[in-house]
PyMOL commands that place a pseudoatom at each C-alpha (Angstrom):
pseudoatom trace, name=CA, resn=MET, resi=1, chain=A, elem=C, hetatm=0, pos=[-11.822, 4.292, -5.586]
pseudoatom trace, name=CA, resn=LEU, resi=2, chain=A, elem=C, hetatm=0, pos=[-9.712, 5.738, -2.800]
pseudoatom trace, name=CA, resn=ILE, resi=3, chain=A, elem=C, hetatm=0, pos=[-5.991, 5.475, -2.080]
pseudoatom trace, name=CA, resn=LEU, resi=4, chain=A, elem=C, hetatm=0, pos=[-5.089, 5.332, 1.601]
pseudoatom trace, name=CA, resn=ASN, resi=5, chain=A, elem=C, hetatm=0, pos=[-1.483, 6.376, 2.109]
pseudoatom trace, name=CA, resn=THR, resi=6, chain=A, elem=C, hetatm=0, pos=[-0.014, 4.989, 5.327]
pseudoatom trace, name=CA, resn=GLY, resi=7, chain=A, elem=C, hetatm=0, pos=[3.654, 5.765, 4.712]
pseudoatom trace, name=CA, resn=GLY, resi=8, chain=A, elem=C, hetatm=0, pos=[6.285, 3.063, 4.454]
pseudoatom trace, name=CA, resn=THR, resi=9, chain=A, elem=C, hetatm=0, pos=[9.411, 2.998, 2.338]
pseudoatom trace, name=CA, resn=PHE, resi=10, chain=A, elem=C, hetatm=0, pos=[7.350, 4.001, -0.706]
pseudoatom trace, name=CA, resn=ASN, resi=11, chain=A, elem=C, hetatm=0, pos=[7.070, 7.529, 0.732]
pseudoatom trace, name=CA, resn=LYS, resi=12, chain=A, elem=C, hetatm=0, pos=[10.415, 7.901, 2.509]
pseudoatom trace, name=CA, resn=ARG, resi=13, chain=A, elem=C, hetatm=0, pos=[12.582, 10.923, 1.765]
pseudoatom trace, name=CA, resn=TYR, resi=14, chain=A, elem=C, hetatm=0, pos=[16.120, 11.793, 2.750]
pseudoatom trace, name=CA, resn=ASN, resi=15, chain=A, elem=C, hetatm=0, pos=[16.459, 14.361, 5.525]
pseudoatom trace, name=CA, resn=PRO, resi=16, chain=A, elem=C, hetatm=0, pos=[19.741, 16.230, 4.874]
pseudoatom trace, name=CA, resn=VAL, resi=17, chain=A, elem=C, hetatm=0, pos=[19.813, 17.618, 8.435]
pseudoatom trace, name=CA, resn=ASN, resi=18, chain=A, elem=C, hetatm=0, pos=[19.968, 14.289, 10.275]
pseudoatom trace, name=CA, resn=GLY, resi=19, chain=A, elem=C, hetatm=0, pos=[21.052, 12.079, 7.353]
pseudoatom trace, name=CA, resn=GLU, resi=20, chain=A, elem=C, hetatm=0, pos=[18.120, 9.660, 7.696]
pseudoatom trace, name=CA, resn=LEU, resi=21, chain=A, elem=C, hetatm=0, pos=[15.310, 8.435, 5.496]
pseudoatom trace, name=CA, resn=GLU, resi=22, chain=A, elem=C, hetatm=0, pos=[12.033, 9.547, 7.048]
pseudoatom trace, name=CA, resn=VAL, resi=23, chain=A, elem=C, hetatm=0, pos=[8.349, 9.067, 6.321]
pseudoatom trace, name=CA, resn=PRO, resi=24, chain=A, elem=C, hetatm=0, pos=[7.066, 12.596, 5.688]
pseudoatom trace, name=CA, resn=TYR, resi=25, chain=A, elem=C, hetatm=0, pos=[3.581, 13.740, 6.679]
pseudoatom trace, name=CA, resn=ASP, resi=26, chain=A, elem=C, hetatm=0, pos=[2.423, 14.232, 3.100]
pseudoatom trace, name=CA, resn=ASN, resi=27, chain=A, elem=C, hetatm=0, pos=[1.296, 12.376, -0.018]
pseudoatom trace, name=CA, resn=LEU, resi=28, chain=A, elem=C, hetatm=0, pos=[3.904, 13.825, -2.372]
pseudoatom trace, name=CA, resn=ALA, resi=29, chain=A, elem=C, hetatm=0, pos=[5.188, 10.517, -3.808]
pseudoatom trace, name=CA, resn=VAL, resi=30, chain=A, elem=C, hetatm=0, pos=[1.684, 9.213, -4.524]
pseudoatom trace, name=CA, resn=GLU, resi=31, chain=A, elem=C, hetatm=0, pos=[0.546, 12.565, -5.927]
pseudoatom trace, name=CA, resn=LYS, resi=32, chain=A, elem=C, hetatm=0, pos=[3.552, 12.775, -8.281]
pseudoatom trace, name=CA, resn=ILE, resi=33, chain=A, elem=C, hetatm=0, pos=[2.672, 9.369, -9.700]
pseudoatom trace, name=CA, resn=LEU, resi=34, chain=A, elem=C, hetatm=0, pos=[-1.038, 10.149, -9.990]
pseudoatom trace, name=CA, resn=ALA, resi=35, chain=A, elem=C, hetatm=0, pos=[-0.272, 13.389, -11.851]
pseudoatom trace, name=CA, resn=THR, resi=36, chain=A, elem=C, hetatm=0, pos=[0.828, 11.251, -14.821]
pseudoatom trace, name=CA, resn=PHE, resi=37, chain=A, elem=C, hetatm=0, pos=[-2.436, 9.264, -14.969]
pseudoatom trace, name=CA, resn=SER, resi=38, chain=A, elem=C, hetatm=0, pos=[-5.437, 10.236, -17.079]
pseudoatom trace, name=CA, resn=SER, resi=39, chain=A, elem=C, hetatm=0, pos=[-8.085, 9.422, -14.478]
pseudoatom trace, name=CA, resn=LYS, resi=40, chain=A, elem=C, hetatm=0, pos=[-8.434, 11.186, -11.147]
pseudoatom trace, name=CA, resn=VAL, resi=41, chain=A, elem=C, hetatm=0, pos=[-8.111, 9.156, -7.949]
pseudoatom trace, name=CA, resn=GLU, resi=42, chain=A, elem=C, hetatm=0, pos=[-8.581, 10.570, -4.456]
pseudoatom trace, name=CA, resn=VAL, resi=43, chain=A, elem=C, hetatm=0, pos=[-5.772, 10.159, -1.904]
pseudoatom trace, name=CA, resn=ALA, resi=44, chain=A, elem=C, hetatm=0, pos=[-6.142, 10.236, 1.863]
pseudoatom trace, name=CA, resn=GLY, resi=45, chain=A, elem=C, hetatm=0, pos=[-3.084, 10.263, 4.096]
pseudoatom trace, name=CA, resn=VAL, resi=46, chain=A, elem=C, hetatm=0, pos=[-3.945, 8.317, 7.214]
pseudoatom trace, name=CA, resn=ILE, resi=47, chain=A, elem=C, hetatm=0, pos=[-0.941, 7.187, 9.231]
pseudoatom trace, name=CA, resn=TYR, resi=48, chain=A, elem=C, hetatm=0, pos=[2.466, 8.237, 7.816]
pseudoatom trace, name=CA, resn=LYS, resi=49, chain=A, elem=C, hetatm=0, pos=[4.593, 5.603, 9.537]
pseudoatom trace, name=CA, resn=ASP, resi=50, chain=A, elem=C, hetatm=0, pos=[7.202, 3.013, 8.753]
pseudoatom trace, name=CA, resn=SER, resi=51, chain=A, elem=C, hetatm=0, pos=[5.231, -0.223, 8.861]
pseudoatom trace, name=CA, resn=LEU, resi=52, chain=A, elem=C, hetatm=0, pos=[7.472, -1.549, 11.636]
pseudoatom trace, name=CA, resn=ASP, resi=53, chain=A, elem=C, hetatm=0, pos=[5.965, 1.199, 13.825]
pseudoatom trace, name=CA, resn=MET, resi=54, chain=A, elem=C, hetatm=0, pos=[2.345, 0.361, 12.971]
pseudoatom trace, name=CA, resn=ASP, resi=55, chain=A, elem=C, hetatm=0, pos=[0.218, -1.180, 15.696]
pseudoatom trace, name=CA, resn=ALA, resi=56, chain=A, elem=C, hetatm=0, pos=[-3.259, -2.566, 16.284]
pseudoatom trace, name=CA, resn=GLN, resi=57, chain=A, elem=C, hetatm=0, pos=[-4.718, 0.935, 16.721]
pseudoatom trace, name=CA, resn=ASP, resi=58, chain=A, elem=C, hetatm=0, pos=[-3.397, 1.965, 13.306]
pseudoatom trace, name=CA, resn=ARG, resi=59, chain=A, elem=C, hetatm=0, pos=[-4.960, -1.103, 11.706]
pseudoatom trace, name=CA, resn=LYS, resi=60, chain=A, elem=C, hetatm=0, pos=[-8.280, -0.460, 13.469]
pseudoatom trace, name=CA, resn=MET, resi=61, chain=A, elem=C, hetatm=0, pos=[-8.222, 3.128, 12.209]
pseudoatom trace, name=CA, resn=MET, resi=62, chain=A, elem=C, hetatm=0, pos=[-7.663, 1.905, 8.631]
pseudoatom trace, name=CA, resn=ALA, resi=63, chain=A, elem=C, hetatm=0, pos=[-10.566, -0.527, 8.970]
pseudoatom trace, name=CA, resn=GLN, resi=64, chain=A, elem=C, hetatm=0, pos=[-12.856, 2.184, 10.367]
pseudoatom trace, name=CA, resn=ILE, resi=65, chain=A, elem=C, hetatm=0, pos=[-12.042, 4.565, 7.507]
pseudoatom trace, name=CA, resn=ILE, resi=66, chain=A, elem=C, hetatm=0, pos=[-12.662, 1.856, 4.916]
pseudoatom trace, name=CA, resn=SER, resi=67, chain=A, elem=C, hetatm=0, pos=[-15.852, 0.648, 6.588]
pseudoatom trace, name=CA, resn=ALA, resi=68, chain=A, elem=C, hetatm=0, pos=[-17.280, 4.186, 6.812]
pseudoatom trace, name=CA, resn=SER, resi=69, chain=A, elem=C, hetatm=0, pos=[-16.468, 5.007, 3.194]
pseudoatom trace, name=CA, resn=HIS, resi=70, chain=A, elem=C, hetatm=0, pos=[-18.979, 4.689, 0.368]
pseudoatom trace, name=CA, resn=GLU, resi=71, chain=A, elem=C, hetatm=0, pos=[-16.119, 3.558, -1.904]
pseudoatom trace, name=CA, resn=ARG, resi=72, chain=A, elem=C, hetatm=0, pos=[-16.001, -0.121, -2.852]
pseudoatom trace, name=CA, resn=SER, resi=73, chain=A, elem=C, hetatm=0, pos=[-12.334, -0.316, -3.901]
pseudoatom trace, name=CA, resn=PHE, resi=74, chain=A, elem=C, hetatm=0, pos=[-9.228, 0.852, -2.093]
pseudoatom trace, name=CA, resn=VAL, resi=75, chain=A, elem=C, hetatm=0, pos=[-5.516, 0.834, -2.733]
pseudoatom trace, name=CA, resn=ILE, resi=76, chain=A, elem=C, hetatm=0, pos=[-3.492, 1.027, 0.466]
pseudoatom trace, name=CA, resn=VAL, resi=77, chain=A, elem=C, hetatm=0, pos=[0.109, 2.246, 0.193]
pseudoatom trace, name=CA, resn=HIS, resi=78, chain=A, elem=C, hetatm=0, pos=[1.829, 0.405, 3.041]
pseudoatom trace, name=CA, resn=GLY, resi=79, chain=A, elem=C, hetatm=0, pos=[5.298, -0.532, 4.219]
pseudoatom trace, name=CA, resn=THR, resi=80, chain=A, elem=C, hetatm=0, pos=[6.387, -3.990, 3.144]
pseudoatom trace, name=CA, resn=ASP, resi=81, chain=A, elem=C, hetatm=0, pos=[7.626, -5.297, 6.508]
pseudoatom trace, name=CA, resn=THR, resi=82, chain=A, elem=C, hetatm=0, pos=[4.186, -5.647, 8.103]
pseudoatom trace, name=CA, resn=MET, resi=83, chain=A, elem=C, hetatm=0, pos=[1.969, -5.447, 5.024]
pseudoatom trace, name=CA, resn=HIS, resi=84, chain=A, elem=C, hetatm=0, pos=[0.922, -9.068, 5.583]
pseudoatom trace, name=CA, resn=GLN, resi=85, chain=A, elem=C, hetatm=0, pos=[-0.213, -8.318, 9.153]
pseudoatom trace, name=CA, resn=SER, resi=86, chain=A, elem=C, hetatm=0, pos=[-2.384, -5.403, 8.088]
pseudoatom trace, name=CA, resn=ALA, resi=87, chain=A, elem=C, hetatm=0, pos=[-3.792, -7.405, 5.182]
pseudoatom trace, name=CA, resn=ALA, resi=88, chain=A, elem=C, hetatm=0, pos=[-4.711, -10.327, 7.455]
pseudoatom trace, name=CA, resn=PHE, resi=89, chain=A, elem=C, hetatm=0, pos=[-6.375, -7.991, 9.968]
pseudoatom trace, name=CA, resn=LEU, resi=90, chain=A, elem=C, hetatm=0, pos=[-8.361, -6.181, 7.285]
pseudoatom trace, name=CA, resn=ALA, resi=91, chain=A, elem=C, hetatm=0, pos=[-9.455, -9.512, 5.778]
pseudoatom trace, name=CA, resn=GLU, resi=92, chain=A, elem=C, hetatm=0, pos=[-10.862, -10.529, 9.174]
pseudoatom trace, name=CA, resn=VAL, resi=93, chain=A, elem=C, hetatm=0, pos=[-12.903, -7.387, 9.750]
pseudoatom trace, name=CA, resn=LEU, resi=94, chain=A, elem=C, hetatm=0, pos=[-14.014, -6.304, 6.244]
pseudoatom trace, name=CA, resn=GLU, resi=95, chain=A, elem=C, hetatm=0, pos=[-15.933, -8.459, 3.801]
pseudoatom trace, name=CA, resn=ASP, resi=96, chain=A, elem=C, hetatm=0, pos=[-17.570, -6.341, 1.115]
pseudoatom trace, name=CA, resn=LYS, resi=97, chain=A, elem=C, hetatm=0, pos=[-14.674, -4.248, -0.207]
pseudoatom trace, name=CA, resn=VAL, resi=98, chain=A, elem=C, hetatm=0, pos=[-11.809, -4.728, -2.645]
pseudoatom trace, name=CA, resn=LEU, resi=99, chain=A, elem=C, hetatm=0, pos=[-8.562, -3.839, -0.858]
pseudoatom trace, name=CA, resn=VAL, resi=100, chain=A, elem=C, hetatm=0, pos=[-5.192, -3.896, -2.608]
pseudoatom trace, name=CA, resn=LEU, resi=101, chain=A, elem=C, hetatm=0, pos=[-2.096, -3.278, -0.503]
pseudoatom trace, name=CA, resn=THR, resi=102, chain=A, elem=C, hetatm=0, pos=[1.042, -2.142, -2.272]
pseudoatom trace, name=CA, resn=GLY, resi=103, chain=A, elem=C, hetatm=0, pos=[4.345, -0.545, -1.386]
pseudoatom trace, name=CA, resn=ALA, resi=104, chain=A, elem=C, hetatm=0, pos=[7.948, -0.368, -2.498]
pseudoatom trace, name=CA, resn=MET, resi=105, chain=A, elem=C, hetatm=0, pos=[11.255, -1.877, -1.477]
pseudoatom trace, name=CA, resn=VAL, resi=106, chain=A, elem=C, hetatm=0, pos=[13.048, 1.359, -2.493]
pseudoatom trace, name=CA, resn=PRO, resi=107, chain=A, elem=C, hetatm=0, pos=[11.722, 4.880, -1.799]
pseudoatom trace, name=CA, resn=PHE, resi=108, chain=A, elem=C, hetatm=0, pos=[10.082, 6.704, -4.719]
pseudoatom trace, name=CA, resn=GLU, resi=109, chain=A, elem=C, hetatm=0, pos=[12.509, 9.589, -4.127]
pseudoatom trace, name=CA, resn=ILE, resi=110, chain=A, elem=C, hetatm=0, pos=[15.524, 7.318, -4.740]
pseudoatom trace, name=CA, resn=ASP, resi=111, chain=A, elem=C, hetatm=0, pos=[14.154, 5.277, -7.649]
pseudoatom trace, name=CA, resn=PRO, resi=112, chain=A, elem=C, hetatm=0, pos=[10.607, 6.045, -8.832]
pseudoatom trace, name=CA, resn=VAL, resi=113, chain=A, elem=C, hetatm=0, pos=[10.267, 3.015, -11.122]
pseudoatom trace, name=CA, resn=GLU, resi=114, chain=A, elem=C, hetatm=0, pos=[9.210, 0.316, -8.631]
pseudoatom trace, name=CA, resn=ALA, resi=115, chain=A, elem=C, hetatm=0, pos=[6.831, 2.526, -6.641]
pseudoatom trace, name=CA, resn=THR, resi=116, chain=A, elem=C, hetatm=0, pos=[5.201, 3.801, -9.836]
pseudoatom trace, name=CA, resn=ALA, resi=117, chain=A, elem=C, hetatm=0, pos=[4.813, 0.314, -11.305]
pseudoatom trace, name=CA, resn=ASN, resi=118, chain=A, elem=C, hetatm=0, pos=[3.394, -1.111, -8.076]
pseudoatom trace, name=CA, resn=LEU, resi=119, chain=A, elem=C, hetatm=0, pos=[0.885, 1.702, -7.619]
pseudoatom trace, name=CA, resn=ALA, resi=120, chain=A, elem=C, hetatm=0, pos=[-0.201, 1.598, -11.268]
pseudoatom trace, name=CA, resn=MET, resi=121, chain=A, elem=C, hetatm=0, pos=[-0.676, -2.164, -11.188]
pseudoatom trace, name=CA, resn=ALA, resi=122, chain=A, elem=C, hetatm=0, pos=[-2.559, -1.999, -7.867]
pseudoatom trace, name=CA, resn=LEU, resi=123, chain=A, elem=C, hetatm=0, pos=[-4.914, 0.668, -9.221]
pseudoatom trace, name=CA, resn=GLY, resi=124, chain=A, elem=C, hetatm=0, pos=[-5.582, -1.275, -12.410]
pseudoatom trace, name=CA, resn=PHE, resi=125, chain=A, elem=C, hetatm=0, pos=[-6.234, -4.473, -10.507]
pseudoatom trace, name=CA, resn=ALA, resi=126, chain=A, elem=C, hetatm=0, pos=[-8.539, -2.736, -8.005]
pseudoatom trace, name=CA, resn=LYS, resi=127, chain=A, elem=C, hetatm=0, pos=[-10.543, -1.147, -10.835]
pseudoatom trace, name=CA, resn=ALA, resi=128, chain=A, elem=C, hetatm=0, pos=[-10.969, -4.472, -12.638]
pseudoatom trace, name=CA, resn=GLN, resi=129, chain=A, elem=C, hetatm=0, pos=[-11.574, -6.681, -9.593]
pseudoatom trace, name=CA, resn=ASN, resi=130, chain=A, elem=C, hetatm=0, pos=[-15.207, -7.569, -8.952]
pseudoatom trace, name=CA, resn=THR, resi=131, chain=A, elem=C, hetatm=0, pos=[-14.635, -10.048, -6.134]
pseudoatom trace, name=CA, resn=PRO, resi=132, chain=A, elem=C, hetatm=0, pos=[-14.298, -8.488, -2.687]
pseudoatom trace, name=CA, resn=GLY, resi=133, chain=A, elem=C, hetatm=0, pos=[-11.175, -9.456, -0.791]
pseudoatom trace, name=CA, resn=VAL, resi=134, chain=A, elem=C, hetatm=0, pos=[-7.779, -8.338, 0.399]
pseudoatom trace, name=CA, resn=TYR, resi=135, chain=A, elem=C, hetatm=0, pos=[-4.948, -8.550, -2.111]
pseudoatom trace, name=CA, resn=ILE, resi=136, chain=A, elem=C, hetatm=0, pos=[-1.257, -7.683, -2.179]
pseudoatom trace, name=CA, resn=CYS, resi=137, chain=A, elem=C, hetatm=0, pos=[0.313, -6.197, -5.304]
pseudoatom trace, name=CA, resn=MET, resi=138, chain=A, elem=C, hetatm=0, pos=[4.114, -6.112, -5.374]
pseudoatom trace, name=CA, resn=GLN, resi=139, chain=A, elem=C, hetatm=0, pos=[6.825, -6.401, -8.008]
pseudoatom trace, name=CA, resn=GLY, resi=140, chain=A, elem=C, hetatm=0, pos=[4.620, -7.544, -10.868]
pseudoatom trace, name=CA, resn=SER, resi=141, chain=A, elem=C, hetatm=0, pos=[2.488, -9.980, -8.864]
pseudoatom trace, name=CA, resn=VAL, resi=142, chain=A, elem=C, hetatm=0, pos=[-0.996, -9.696, -7.400]
pseudoatom trace, name=CA, resn=ALA, resi=143, chain=A, elem=C, hetatm=0, pos=[-2.612, -12.346, -5.227]
pseudoatom trace, name=CA, resn=LYS, resi=144, chain=A, elem=C, hetatm=0, pos=[-4.940, -12.807, -2.284]
pseudoatom trace, name=CA, resn=HIS, resi=145, chain=A, elem=C, hetatm=0, pos=[-3.138, -11.551, 0.806]
pseudoatom trace, name=CA, resn=ASP, resi=146, chain=A, elem=C, hetatm=0, pos=[-2.409, -15.056, 2.119]
pseudoatom trace, name=CA, resn=ARG, resi=147, chain=A, elem=C, hetatm=0, pos=[-0.949, -16.253, -1.203]
pseudoatom trace, name=CA, resn=ILE, resi=148, chain=A, elem=C, hetatm=0, pos=[1.924, -13.753, -1.528]
pseudoatom trace, name=CA, resn=VAL, resi=149, chain=A, elem=C, hetatm=0, pos=[4.826, -13.326, 0.880]
pseudoatom trace, name=CA, resn=LYS, resi=150, chain=A, elem=C, hetatm=0, pos=[7.922, -11.203, 1.279]
pseudoatom trace, name=CA, resn=ASN, resi=151, chain=A, elem=C, hetatm=0, pos=[11.009, -13.384, 0.931]
pseudoatom trace, name=CA, resn=ARG, resi=152, chain=A, elem=C, hetatm=0, pos=[13.340, -11.547, 3.293]
pseudoatom trace, name=CA, resn=ILE, resi=153, chain=A, elem=C, hetatm=0, pos=[16.392, -13.525, 2.174]
pseudoatom trace, name=CA, resn=LEU, resi=154, chain=A, elem=C, hetatm=0, pos=[15.965, -12.637, -1.512]
pseudoatom trace, name=CA, resn=GLY, resi=155, chain=A, elem=C, hetatm=0, pos=[14.352, -9.235, -0.866]
pseudoatom trace, name=CA, resn=LYS, resi=156, chain=A, elem=C, hetatm=0, pos=[11.354, -9.836, -3.110]
pseudoatom trace, name=CA, resn=PHE, resi=157, chain=A, elem=C, hetatm=0, pos=[7.721, -10.850, -3.015]
pseudoatom trace, name=CA, resn=GLU, resi=158, chain=A, elem=C, hetatm=0, pos=[6.688, -14.297, -4.185]
pseudoatom trace, name=CA, resn=ILE, resi=159, chain=A, elem=C, hetatm=0, pos=[3.445, -16.109, -4.878]
pseudoatom trace, name=CA, resn=VAL, resi=160, chain=A, elem=C, hetatm=0, pos=[2.898, -19.058, -2.533]
pseudoatom trace, name=CA, resn=GLU, resi=161, chain=A, elem=C, hetatm=0, pos=[2.256, -22.182, -4.568]
pseudoatom trace, name=CA, resn=ASP, resi=162, chain=A, elem=C, hetatm=0, pos=[-0.257, -24.789, -3.403]
for i in range(1, 162): cmd.bond("trace and resi %d" % i, "trace and resi %d" % (i + 1))
show_as sticks, trace
zoom trace
């Protein structure tokens, strides 16, 4: 299993010089969470962007890294605003891997509970999942990428009912 860290709100930290939340070029938030787990999981930082700044090249790079890897399961830490776009792209180009995208609505630095819960649940699901596919894990729910959406009015993720 491999965690790909792309940035997003999950990783944002406050910059006291300019007064803004920024995506740092490190894996500190993910590594702090993983330090509390009993099993070791590798982390690769790959993009370090707010998801609103991600583009087709970033998504292609993610797909190339995943495709070239011998790993079968991946957790992708991703910003929530365009998580669905990356998930849909990855579902189109990759068929034989288990991919679980997760993130956080609040930065780990501000409130570590949501980010920790989402990452832990995503890792557990990815370890247990035998069926290849692209999934989203947010706020206590996991579903195929096209069955879970961010409700921007309520500020939460919801399962799409048939």
